GUDREN-889089 format. One line per field, with one value per residue: residue number from 1; residue in three letters; x, y, z of N, C-alpha, C, O in turn. Coordinates in Angstrom, 1 decimal. Each point is the difference from the previous one (the first is absolute). Example, Ala and Ser with C-alpha at 12.3 -4.5 7.8 and 13.67 -1.06 7.14 Angstrom:
2
resi <- 1/2
resn <- ALA/SER
n.xx <- 13.2/-1.4
n.yy <- -5.7/1.1
n.zz <- 7.8/-1.4
ca.xx <- -0.9/0.9
ca.yy <- 1.2/1.1
ca.zz <- 0.0/0.0
c.xx <- 0.9/-0.8
c.yy <- 1.2/1.1
c.zz <- 0.0/0.8
o.xx <- 1.0/0.5
o.yy <- 0.0/1.1
o.zz <- 0.7/0.1
END
This chain:
177
resi <- 1/2/3/4/5/6/7/8/9/10/11/12/13/14/15/16/17/18/19/20/21/22/23/24/25/26/27/28/29/30/31/32/33/34/35/36/37/38/39/40/41/42/43/44/45/46/47/48/49/50/51/52/53/54/55/56/57/58/59/60/61/62/63/64/65/66/67/68/69/70/71/72/73/74/75/76/77/78/79/80/81/82/83/84/85/86/87/88/89/90/91/92/93/94/95/96/97/98/99/100/101/102/103/104/105/106/107/108/109/110/111/112/113/114/115/116/117/118/119/120/121/122/123/124/125/126/127/128/129/130/131/132/133/134/135/136/137/138/139/140/141/142/143/144/145/146/147/148/149/150/151/152/153/154/155/156/157/158/159/160/161/162/163/164/165/166/167/168/169/170/171/172/173/174/175/176/177
resn <- UNK/UNK/UNK/UNK/UNK/UNK/UNK/UNK/UNK/UNK/UNK/UNK/UNK/UNK/UNK/UNK/UNK/UNK/UNK/UNK/UNK/UNK/UNK/UNK/UNK/UNK/UNK/UNK/UNK/UNK/UNK/UNK/UNK/UNK/UNK/UNK/UNK/UNK/UNK/UNK/UNK/UNK/UNK/UNK/UNK/UNK/UNK/UNK/UNK/UNK/UNK/UNK/UNK/UNK/UNK/UNK/UNK/UNK/UNK/UNK/UNK/UNK/UNK/UNK/UNK/UNK/UNK/UNK/UNK/UNK/UNK/UNK/UNK/UNK/UNK/UNK/UNK/UNK/UNK/UNK/UNK/UNK/UNK/UNK/UNK/UNK/UNK/UNK/UNK/UNK/UNK/UNK/UNK/UNK/UNK/UNK/UNK/UNK/UNK/UNK/UNK/UNK/UNK/UNK/UNK/UNK/UNK/UNK/UNK/UNK/UNK/UNK/UNK/UNK/UNK/UNK/UNK/UNK/UNK/UNK/UNK/UNK/UNK/UNK/UNK/UNK/UNK/UNK/UNK/UNK/UNK/UNK/UNK/UNK/UNK/UNK/UNK/UNK/UNK/UNK/UNK/UNK/UNK/UNK/UNK/UNK/UNK/UNK/UNK/UNK/UNK/UNK/UNK/UNK/UNK/UNK/UNK/UNK/UNK/UNK/UNK/UNK/UNK/UNK/UNK/UNK/UNK/UNK/UNK/UNK/UNK/UNK/UNK/UNK/UNK/UNK/UNK
n.xx <- -37.2/2.4/-2.2/1.3/-0.7/2.3/0.9/1.9/0.0/-0.8/1.3/0.3/-1.6/0.5/1.8/0.1/-1.1/0.9/2.0/-2.0/-0.1/1.5/0.3/-1.6/0.5/-2.1/0.0/0.3/-1.7/0.9/1.5/-1.5/2.2/-0.9/-1.9/0.3/1.9/-1.2/-0.3/2.6/-1.3/0.2/-1.3/-1.8/-0.7/-0.2/-1.7/-1.7/-0.3/0.0/-2.3/-2.4/2.5/0.2/-1.8/1.6/-1.9/1.6/-2.0/-0.9/-1.1/1.2/1.6/-1.0/0.4/-1.1/-2.3/-0.5/-0.5/-1.7/-1.9/-0.2/-0.3/-2.7/0.3/1.1/-1.7/-1.0/2.1/-2.5/1.4/-1.9/1.5/-1.7/1.5/1.4/1.5/-0.1/-1.1/-1.7/-1.9/-1.6/-1.3/-2.0/-1.5/-0.9/-1.8/1.5/-0.1/1.9/-0.5/-0.9/-0.5/-1.5/1.0/-0.6/2.3/-0.7/1.9/-0.7/-1.6/-0.9/1.1/-1.6/1.7/-1.7/-0.1/0.9/0.4/-2.1/-1.2/-1.3/-2.2/-1.3/-1.1/-2.0/-2.3/-0.5/-0.9/-2.3/-1.7/2.1/-2.2/-1.0/0.1/-1.7/1.4/-2.0/1.7/-0.9/-1.1/2.0/0.6/-1.9/-0.7/2.1/-1.4/1.2/0.8/1.0/-1.7/1.0/0.6/0.2/0.5/-0.7/1.0/0.6/0.0/1.2/-1.0/1.9/-1.8/0.3/1.6/1.2/-1.3/1.8/0.8/-0.9/0.6/-1.7/-2.0/0.6/-1.2/-0.6/-1.1
n.yy <- -48.1/0.1/0.9/-0.9/1.8/-1.0/0.5/-1.0/-1.8/1.4/-0.2/-1.8/-0.7/1.4/-0.5/-2.3/-1.6/1.0/-1.4/-1.2/-0.2/0.1/-1.8/-0.8/1.0/0.7/-0.6/2.1/1.1/-0.7/0.8/1.2/-1.3/-1.5/-2.6/-1.7/-0.9/-1.1/-1.8/-0.4/1.2/1.9/1.0/0.1/1.3/2.0/0.3/0.4/1.8/1.8/0.4/-0.4/-0.9/0.3/-0.8/-0.2/1.2/-1.4/0.5/-0.6/-1.1/-2.4/1.2/-1.2/-2.4/-1.4/-1.3/-2.2/-1.6/-0.6/-0.8/-1.1/-1.2/-0.6/-1.3/-2.1/0.5/-2.3/1.3/0.3/-1.8/0.4/-1.1/1.0/-1.0/-0.5/1.6/-0.8/-2.0/0.0/0.8/-2.2/-1.5/0.9/0.4/-2.2/-0.6/-0.6/-1.7/-1.0/-0.1/-1.9/0.7/1.0/0.7/0.8/0.8/1.8/-0.6/0.8/-0.4/1.2/-1.4/1.7/-1.4/-0.7/-1.0/0.2/-0.2/1.0/-0.2/-1.4/0.2/0.8/-0.1/-1.8/1.7/-0.7/-2.5/-1.1/-0.7/-1.3/1.4/-2.0/-0.6/0.6/-2.0/0.9/-2.1/-1.7/-1.4/0.2/-1.0/2.6/-0.6/1.0/1.0/0.9/2.2/-0.8/1.2/1.4/-0.2/-1.8/2.0/-2.0/0.0/1.7/-2.1/2.2/-0.6/-0.5/0.6/-1.5/1.5/0.7/2.0/-0.1/-0.7/2.3/-0.8/0.0/0.3/1.6/-1.9/2.6/-1.3
n.zz <- 40.1/0.3/0.7/1.1/-0.8/0.0/2.2/1.1/0.2/1.4/2.0/0.0/0.8/1.6/1.3/0.4/0.7/1.9/1.1/1.0/2.0/1.9/0.8/1.3/1.8/1.2/-2.4/1.3/-0.9/-2.1/1.3/-1.8/0.6/-1.7/-0.2/1.0/-1.1/-1.3/0.8/0.0/-0.2/-0.9/1.5/-0.8/-1.4/-0.4/1.3/-0.7/-1.5/0.9/1.1/-1.2/-0.3/-1.8/1.7/-0.8/-0.6/0.4/-2.0/1.9/-2.1/0.2/-1.1/1.6/-0.2/-1.5/-0.5/1.5/-1.4/-1.1/0.4/2.0/-1.3/-0.5/1.5/-0.6/-0.3/0.1/-2.0/0.2/-0.9/-0.9/1.0/-1.3/1.2/-1.7/0.0/1.8/0.7/-2.1/1.1/0.8/-0.8/-0.8/1.0/-0.4/-1.0/1.3/-1.4/-0.3/-2.4/-0.7/-1.5/1.1/1.5/-2.1/0.4/-1.6/1.5/-1.6/-1.9/1.0/0.7/-0.4/0.7/-1.0/2.3/-1.7/1.9/0.4/2.3/0.2/-0.4/1.7/1.9/-0.1/-0.1/2.4/1.5/-0.9/0.9/1.1/0.0/0.7/2.1/-0.2/1.2/0.0/0.9/-1.9/1.9/0.2/1.3/0.0/-2.4/0.2/1.3/1.9/0.1/1.8/-1.0/1.3/-1.9/1.8/-1.2/-0.8/2.1/-0.7/-0.7/-0.1/-1.7/1.3/-1.2/1.6/-0.3/1.4/-0.1/-0.8/2.6/-0.4/1.9/-1.3/-0.6/2.0/0.6/1.1/-1.6
ca.xx <- 1.2/0.1/0.1/0.2/1.8/0.3/-0.4/0.8/-0.2/-0.9/0.6/0.6/-1.0/-0.8/1.1/0.1/-1.1/0.1/0.8/0.1/-1.1/0.6/0.9/-1.3/-1.2/-0.1/1.1/-0.5/1.1/1.6/0.2/1.8/0.3/0.0/-1.1/-0.3/0.0/-0.8/-1.0/0.5/1.0/1.2/0.7/0.0/0.8/1.6/0.3/-0.1/1.2/1.1/0.5/0.5/-0.3/-1.3/-0.5/-1.0/-0.5/-0.5/-0.6/-0.7/-0.9/-0.9/0.5/-0.1/0.8/1.2/-0.4/0.1/1.7/0.4/-0.7/0.6/0.7/-0.2/-0.1/1.6/0.3/0.5/-0.7/-0.1/-0.6/-0.6/-0.1/-0.8/0.6/-1.1/0.9/0.5/1.1/0.7/0.3/1.3/1.4/0.5/0.0/1.5/-0.8/-0.4/-1.5/-0.5/0.2/-0.9/-1.2/-1.0/0.6/1.5/-0.1/1.6/-0.1/1.9/1.0/-0.6/-1.5/-0.4/-0.9/-0.8/-0.4/1.2/-0.3/0.4/1.5/1.2/0.0/0.6/1.4/0.7/0.6/0.5/1.0/0.6/1.0/0.3/-0.2/-0.6/-1.1/-0.7/-1.3/-0.4/-0.8/-1.0/-0.8/0.3/-1.4/0.6/0.7/-0.5/-0.8/-0.6/-0.6/-1.5/0.0/-0.3/1.0/1.6/0.8/1.4/1.3/0.6/1.7/0.1/1.3/0.5/0.5/1.7/0.5/0.4/-1.7/-0.2/-1.1/0.2/-1.2/0.1/-0.6/-0.8/-1.2/-0.8/-0.9
ca.yy <- 0.8/1.1/0.9/1.3/0.0/0.6/1.4/0.0/-0.7/0.9/1.2/-0.2/-0.7/0.9/0.8/-0.1/0.8/1.2/0.3/0.1/1.3/0.9/-0.1/-0.5/1.4/0.5/1.0/1.0/-0.1/0.3/1.5/0.2/1.1/1.2/0.9/-0.1/1.1/0.9/-0.2/0.7/1.6/0.6/-0.3/-1.7/-0.9/-0.1/-0.1/-1.4/-0.7/0.4/-0.7/-1.6/-0.7/-0.6/-0.5/-0.7/-1.2/-0.9/-0.6/-1.0/0.7/-0.3/-0.1/1.2/0.7/0.7/1.2/0.6/0.5/1.1/1.1/0.1/0.5/1.4/0.7/0.3/1.1/-0.4/-0.7/-1.7/-0.3/-1.0/-1.1/-1.3/-1.0/-1.3/-1.6/0.6/-0.5/0.7/1.4/-0.4/-0.7/0.9/0.7/-1.3/-0.2/-1.6/-0.3/-0.3/1.9/0.3/0.8/-0.1/1.4/0.0/1.3/0.4/1.5/0.9/-1.4/-0.6/-0.7/-0.2/-1.6/0.2/1.0/0.9/1.5/1.0/0.0/-0.6/0.2/1.8/-0.6/0.0/1.0/1.1/-0.4/-0.4/-1.3/-0.8/-1.1/-0.4/0.8/-0.1/-0.4/-0.5/-1.0/-0.2/1.3/0.7/1.5/0.8/1.0/0.7/-0.4/-1.5/0.4/-0.4/1.0/-0.9/-1.5/0.9/-0.8/-0.1/1.1/-0.5/0.7/0.3/-1.2/0.5/-1.2/0.3/-0.5/-1.8/-0.6/-0.1/0.9/0.5/1.3/1.9/0.9/-0.8/0.7/-0.8/0.7
ca.zz <- -0.3/0.6/-1.4/0.5/-0.6/0.9/-0.1/-0.8/-1.1/-0.2/-0.4/-0.9/-1.3/-0.6/-0.3/-1.4/-0.9/0.2/-1.1/-1.5/-0.5/-0.5/-2.0/-1.1/0.6/-2.4/0.0/-1.2/-1.3/0.8/-0.6/-0.7/0.6/-0.5/0.3/1.5/-0.3/-0.4/1.2/1.1/-0.1/-0.8/1.1/0.4/-1.1/0.1/1.3/-0.3/-1.1/0.7/1.1/-0.1/-0.8/-0.2/0.6/-0.6/1.0/-0.6/1.2/-0.5/-0.2/1.2/1.4/0.7/0.9/-1.0/0.3/1.4/0.3/-1.7/0.6/0.6/-0.9/-0.6/0.9/0.4/-1.0/-1.0/-1.1/0.2/-0.9/0.4/-1.0/0.4/-0.8/-0.2/1.0/0.8/-0.4/-0.6/0.3/1.2/-0.7/-1.2/1.4/0.6/1.2/0.2/0.9/1.7/0.3/-0.6/0.3/-1.1/-1.5/-0.5/-0.6/0.0/0.3/-0.2/-0.5/1.1/0.1/1.3/-0.3/1.3/0.7/0.1/0.6/-0.9/0.6/-0.3/-1.6/0.4/0.7/-0.9/-0.8/0.6/-0.4/-1.3/0.8/-1.3/0.1/-1.4/0.2/1.1/0.3/1.1/-0.5/0.6/0.0/1.6/0.6/0.5/-0.4/-0.8/-1.3/0.5/1.0/0.4/1.0/0.9/0.1/0.4/-1.4/0.6/-0.4/-1.7/-0.5/-1.6/-0.3/-1.3/-1.5/-0.4/-1.6/0.0/0.8/1.7/0.4/1.5/0.8/-0.6/0.8/1.0/0.0/0.4/-0.6
c.xx <- -0.6/0.0/0.5/1.2/0.4/0.3/0.7/0.0/-1.5/0.2/1.1/-0.6/-0.8/1.1/0.1/-1.3/0.0/0.8/-0.4/-1.5/0.5/0.6/-1.1/-0.4/0.2/1.1/-0.4/1.4/0.9/-0.2/1.0/0.4/0.4/-0.8/-0.1/1.2/-0.1/-1.2/0.0/0.2/0.8/1.3/0.1/0.5/1.2/0.6/-0.5/0.9/1.0/0.5/1.1/-0.2/-0.6/0.4/-0.6/-0.6/-1.0/-1.1/-0.9/-1.5/-1.3/0.5/-0.2/1.0/1.4/-0.3/0.4/2.1/0.1/-0.5/1.3/1.6/0.5/-0.6/1.0/0.2/1.2/-0.9/-0.1/-0.2/-0.7/-0.3/-0.6/0.4/-1.2/0.8/0.8/1.7/1.6/1.1/0.7/1.0/1.1/1.1/0.9/-1.0/0.0/-1.1/0.6/0.4/-1.2/-1.2/-0.8/0.3/1.3/0.2/1.8/0.0/1.8/0.7/-0.3/-1.0/-1.1/-0.9/-1.4/-0.6/1.1/-0.3/1.0/1.3/1.2/0.4/1.0/1.8/1.2/0.7/1.2/1.6/0.9/1.1/-0.1/-0.9/-1.4/-1.1/-0.8/-1.3/-0.9/-0.9/-1.3/-1.0/-0.3/-1.5/0.8/1.2/-1.1/-1.3/-0.7/-0.6/-1.8/-0.2/-0.7/1.3/1.0/0.8/2.1/1.0/0.4/1.4/0.0/1.6/0.7/0.8/1.4/0.1/-0.2/-1.4/0.4/-0.8/0.7/-0.8/0.4/-0.9/-1.1/-1.5/-0.9/-1.3/-0.5
c.yy <- 1.6/1.0/1.3/0.6/1.3/1.4/0.4/-0.2/0.6/1.0/0.2/-0.3/1.4/1.0/-0.2/0.5/0.9/0.5/-0.5/0.8/1.1/-0.1/-0.1/1.0/0.5/1.2/0.6/-0.2/0.6/1.6/0.1/1.4/1.6/1.3/0.6/1.7/1.2/0.8/1.0/0.9/-0.2/-0.2/-1.4/-0.7/0.1/-0.1/-1.9/-0.8/0.3/-1.1/-1.2/-0.5/-0.7/-1.6/-1.7/-1.6/-1.1/-1.1/-0.8/1.3/0.2/0.1/1.5/0.6/0.7/1.9/1.6/0.4/0.9/1.2/0.1/0.7/1.4/0.8/0.7/0.8/-0.9/-0.1/-1.4/0.0/-1.3/-1.1/-1.2/-1.5/-1.2/-1.2/0.4/-0.6/0.3/1.2/0.0/-0.1/1.0/0.8/-0.3/0.0/-1.3/-0.2/0.6/2.0/0.5/0.8/0.4/1.3/0.3/0.9/0.0/1.7/0.5/-1.6/-0.9/-1.1/-0.3/-0.7/0.7/1.3/0.6/1.6/1.0/0.9/-1.0/0.2/1.4/-0.9/-0.6/0.2/1.4/-0.4/-0.4/-1.2/-0.7/-1.6/-0.1/0.7/-0.4/-0.6/-0.5/-0.8/0.3/1.5/0.4/0.3/0.4/0.2/1.0/-1.0/-1.5/0.3/-0.2/0.2/-1.1/-1.1/0.7/-1.0/-0.3/0.7/-0.8/0.7/-0.3/-0.4/1.1/-1.0/0.3/-0.7/-2.1/-0.3/0.0/1.1/0.2/0.8/1.6/-0.1/-1.3/1.5/-0.6/0.8/0.8
c.zz <- 0.2/-1.2/1.1/-0.4/1.0/-0.3/-0.8/-1.4/-0.5/-0.3/-1.4/-1.3/0.6/-0.2/-1.8/-0.3/0.0/-1.3/-1.4/-0.2/-0.4/-1.3/-0.9/-0.1/-1.8/0.5/-1.3/-1.3/0.5/-0.7/-0.2/0.6/-1.0/0.0/1.2/0.4/-0.6/0.7/1.1/-0.1/-0.1/1.2/0.7/-0.8/0.2/1.1/-0.2/-0.6/0.4/1.0/-0.1/-1.3/-0.7/-0.2/-1.1/0.6/-0.7/1.2/-0.5/0.3/1.2/1.7/0.6/1.0/-0.7/-0.5/0.9/0.3/-1.0/1.0/1.1/-0.9/-0.4/1.2/0.6/-1.7/-1.1/-0.5/-0.6/-1.3/0.5/-1.3/0.3/-0.9/-0.2/0.7/0.5/-0.2/-0.8/0.6/0.8/-0.5/-0.6/1.5/0.7/1.6/0.2/1.2/1.4/0.7/-0.5/0.7/-0.8/-0.7/0.3/-0.1/-0.3/-0.3/-0.4/0.6/1.6/0.1/1.1/0.4/1.5/0.3/0.6/0.6/-1.3/0.7/-0.6/-1.4/-0.2/0.3/-1.5/-1.1/0.2/0.1/-1.0/0.2/-1.6/0.2/-1.1/0.7/1.4/0.0/1.0/-0.9/0.7/0.0/1.7/0.6/0.3/-0.9/-1.4/-1.1/0.8/1.3/0.2/1.4/1.4/0.3/0.1/-0.6/0.7/-1.3/-1.5/-0.5/-1.3/0.0/-1.5/-0.6/-1.0/-1.4/0.2/0.4/1.6/0.4/1.5/0.1/0.3/1.0/0.6/0.1/0.7/0.3/1.6
o.xx <- -1.1/0.9/-0.7/1.0/-0.8/-0.3/-0.5/0.0/-0.3/-0.5/0.1/0.7/-0.9/-0.4/0.0/0.0/-0.6/-0.5/0.7/-0.4/-0.5/0.1/0.3/-0.5/0.8/0.3/-0.2/1.1/0.1/-0.8/1.0/-0.6/0.5/0.2/-0.1/-0.5/0.6/-0.2/-1.0/1.2/0.5/1.1/1.0/0.7/0.7/1.2/0.9/0.5/0.7/1.1/1.2/-1.1/-0.6/0.9/-1.1/0.7/-1.1/0.4/0.0/-0.1/-0.8/-0.5/0.3/0.2/0.9/0.7/0.3/0.7/1.0/0.8/0.8/0.6/1.0/-0.4/0.0/1.1/0.9/-1.1/0.9/-0.9/0.6/-0.9/0.5/-0.7/-1.0/-0.4/0.6/1.0/1.2/1.2/1.0/1.1/1.2/1.2/0.8/0.6/-0.9/-0.3/-0.8/0.3/-0.1/-0.1/0.4/-0.4/0.7/-1.1/0.9/-0.7/0.9/0.9/0.5/-1.1/0.3/-1.2/0.5/-0.2/-0.1/-0.3/1.1/1.0/1.1/1.2/0.9/1.0/1.0/1.1/0.6/1.0/1.2/1.2/-0.8/0.6/-0.1/-0.7/0.8/-1.0/0.6/-1.0/-0.2/0.1/-1.1/-0.8/1.1/0.9/-1.2/0.3/-0.7/-0.7/-1.0/0.6/-0.7/0.1/0.4/0.1/0.8/-0.1/-0.2/0.4/-0.5/0.9/-0.6/1.1/0.3/-0.7/-0.6/0.0/-0.9/-0.7/0.6/-0.6/0.9/0.6/-0.5/0.1/-0.2/0.0/-0.9
o.yy <- 0.5/0.1/1.0/-0.8/0.8/0.4/0.7/1.1/-0.5/0.6/1.1/0.3/-0.2/0.8/0.9/1.1/0.3/0.7/0.2/0.3/0.5/0.9/0.4/0.1/-0.1/0.6/-0.6/-0.6/0.6/0.1/-0.3/1.0/1.1/1.2/1.2/0.9/1.0/1.2/0.5/-0.2/-1.0/-0.5/-0.5/-1.0/-1.0/-0.3/-0.8/-1.1/-0.9/-0.5/-0.3/0.0/-0.7/-0.3/-0.3/-0.9/0.3/-0.5/-0.1/0.8/0.9/-0.5/1.0/1.2/0.8/1.0/1.2/0.8/0.8/0.9/0.7/0.9/0.7/1.1/1.1/0.0/0.7/-0.4/-0.8/0.9/-0.8/0.2/-0.9/0.0/-0.2/-1.1/0.8/0.6/0.1/0.0/0.7/0.6/0.0/0.0/0.8/0.3/-0.4/0.7/0.7/0.5/1.2/-0.2/-0.4/0.1/-0.3/0.5/-0.8/0.7/-0.3/-0.3/-1.1/0.4/-1.0/0.3/0.5/0.9/0.1/0.7/-0.2/0.4/0.4/-0.1/0.1/-0.1/0.4/-0.4/0.7/0.6/0.2/0.0/0.3/-1.1/0.9/0.6/-0.6/0.4/-0.9/0.4/0.7/1.0/0.0/0.7/-0.5/0.4/-0.2/-0.8/-0.9/-0.9/0.3/-0.4/-1.0/-0.3/1.0/-1.2/0.8/0.2/-1.2/1.2/-1.0/0.1/0.5/-0.6/0.7/-1.0/-0.8/-1.3/0.1/0.7/-0.8/0.7/0.5/-0.2/-1.0/1.2/-1.3/0.9/0.8
o.zz <- 0.0/-0.8/-0.3/0.3/0.3/-1.1/-1.0/-0.6/-1.1/-1.0/-0.4/-1.0/-0.9/-0.9/-0.8/-0.5/-1.1/-0.9/-1.0/-1.1/-1.1/-0.8/-1.2/-1.2/-0.9/1.0/-1.1/0.1/1.1/-0.9/0.6/0.0/0.3/0.1/0.0/0.7/0.4/-0.2/0.5/0.1/0.4/-0.4/0.6/0.3/0.3/-0.1/0.3/0.4/-0.3/-0.1/0.4/-0.5/0.8/-0.8/0.2/0.5/-0.4/1.0/-1.3/0.9/0.3/1.0/-0.5/0.4/0.4/0.0/-0.3/0.6/0.1/0.1/-0.6/0.6/0.0/-0.3/0.5/-0.3/-0.5/0.3/-0.3/-0.3/0.7/-0.9/0.7/-1.0/0.7/0.2/-0.7/-0.3/0.4/-0.3/0.2/0.1/0.1/-0.2/0.5/1.1/-0.7/1.0/0.7/1.1/0.1/1.2/-1.1/-1.2/1.0/-0.4/0.5/-0.7/0.8/0.8/-0.1/-0.4/0.7/-0.1/0.9/-0.8/1.2/-0.9/-0.5/-0.6/-0.3/-0.4/-0.9/-0.8/-0.4/-0.5/-0.8/-0.4/-0.2/-0.4/-0.9/0.1/-0.8/-0.9/0.7/-0.4/0.6/-0.7/1.0/-0.7/0.4/-0.6/0.3/0.7/-0.5/-0.9/-0.5/0.5/-0.7/1.0/-0.2/1.2/-0.6/0.2/0.5/-1.2/0.0/0.2/-0.6/0.8/-1.0/0.3/-1.0/-0.4/-0.7/0.2/0.9/-0.8/0.6/-0.8/0.6/1.0/-0.5/-0.2/-0.1/0.9/0.0
END
């Protein structure tokens, strides 16, 4: 019996382990956006609030990569309402996310749903162009997407999808980390 693991399979296993480690790291308690805003100087408060509308992020309390995506949004000047949920399935169902489009967290902003590790730049474009779609989805947890960066790992390109009202998807933006 041969116990040697082929190199491509070993690389896949290591990548999966790294992904899971990123998702299970300790996560600080959610920060109340209102409290965080009062701690910032008045000029920053006005700029941050005026810069982007509120995005409501629904996530599991123990998911480290969700927390990292929330931090990505905050760094990009989004006003984040970080909601830790007891169960994500009802949230996804309510917002119309089917399993094949699912990721670990779900957000809504100005009537659009945003599923997964969608870059802030794509959300800005969505809000600027206001297309007649339900939102944006990035199924799974693609390495290299915001919150899924792993130092020293060459991540493949990933594509954010436009989620249409009939449930179909089309490419919206492709990113090369």
